[in-house]
N, C-alpha and C positions, 0 to 999 in steps of 0.2 A: 804494232796496231795501236792506234791512238784512240781517244775518246769518240771522235767522229766515226771511225770505223765500227767501234763497238755499238754506238747508237744506230748506224745503218743496219747492222746485223740484227739488232733487237727488232727493228721495224720490219725488215724483210722476213724474219721468222714468223712475224704475225700475219703479213700479207705479202707474199712473193710476187704478186701481180701488179704491184704499184709501179707506175712509170718513173723514169728518172725525174721528170718535172714534178710529180706528186712527192717523190722523196725529197726533192730539194726544198719543197715547202715545209718539210718537217725537220730538216737539218740545215745549218747555215752553210750550204754549198750550192754552187750552180749545178744545173742538170748534167753538164759535161763532166764536172768534177765527180759527181755522183757516179756517172758511167765509168770513169777511170778507176775510181776506188773499187767499185764492184768487180770490174775486170781483174784488178790486181788481187783481190780477195779470192776470186775463183782460180786464177793462175797459181796462187800460193797454196791452194788446197783448203782454205778456210771455209769457203762456200763449196759444198759438194752435194750432189743428190744421192751419193752412196751413204745410206744410213742403215744400220742394223736395228730392226725393231723386234723386241722380245716381250712377250707377256710373262710376268713372273707371278706365280701363285705362292703365297706365303702362309705358313701355319705358325700360330703364336702358341707359346708354352702355356701361359696363364693369361686371362683376359681381365687384369686388374686395371681400373681406370687410370691410375698414375702411369703405368707402363705403356698403355695404349696411347695416352696423350704424348708421352715422350717419343714413342715410335712415330707417331703421326707428325710431330714436329720435325723429326729427322727426315722423314719422306718429303716433306714440303721443302726442305733445304737441299735435297739431292737434285742436282741439275739433270741427271739422267732420267729421272722419273717425270714423264709427261703428264701422266694421269694416274690416279690411284683410288681404289674403291675398297671400303670395308664391307664384306659380303657375307652371305649365308652359304652353307654348304660345307664341303670338306676342307676348304681354304678359308682363312680369315680375311686375307687381303688379296687383290689382284692388282698388279701394277703394269702400266704400259711404259716400257723403258726404251729409249732411243740412244744408241752409242755409235761410234764410227766403226768399231771392229770388236772382235771377240776379246782382244786384249783389254780394251777399256771396259767391256762387260765384266770380265774377271776381276778387274780392280774394283768395280762397283760392288760386286758380290763379296769380295773380301771385306770391304768397308761395311756392307750391310751385316754381315755375320759377326765381325769383331766388335762393332759399335753398338750392336743391339742384341744383348743376351736374351731378350724376350722372344727371338725368333728361333723356332724349333727346327723348321726345314723349309726349303723352297723348291719349286719346280720351274724350270725354264722351258718356255714354248717359243721357239724361234719362228718368226713369221717369214714364210717362204714366198707368199704372194698375197697382196691385198686384193680381196674379191669385192669388198664394198667398204667405204669409209664415210664417216660423217654422223652427225647427231641431229639432223634436221627433222623437225616435226612437221607432219602434214597439217596444213591449215585448211579447214573445211570452208 
């Protein structure tokens, strides 16, 4: 995978609906070259619709500012974390995590727990089906 493949993947993750013509305007490739690269990435399994989505509730041991700041920086650097919220209630954080399979999730959890001693416990909620998705706000 070269830099053009990586750039295409970044763009497609932001908007999978772009045509090859629109993609070719964003990377130095012709539309047909974009199509060939995307087809190869799909064939190689790099692009797949099979994603495991897990909500992770995290409880923190102590809420000291320095520890929270460090933990939040760690979350921002974790590629598996798509979104994360500092929340009220029985959990301190709720994360939206996307991985390709349970093995990758277990690796993520191993890193989470070993690299963040501030984490007391976590609860995993595996998404079985998306009923509704989006953050669109109604405009009156």
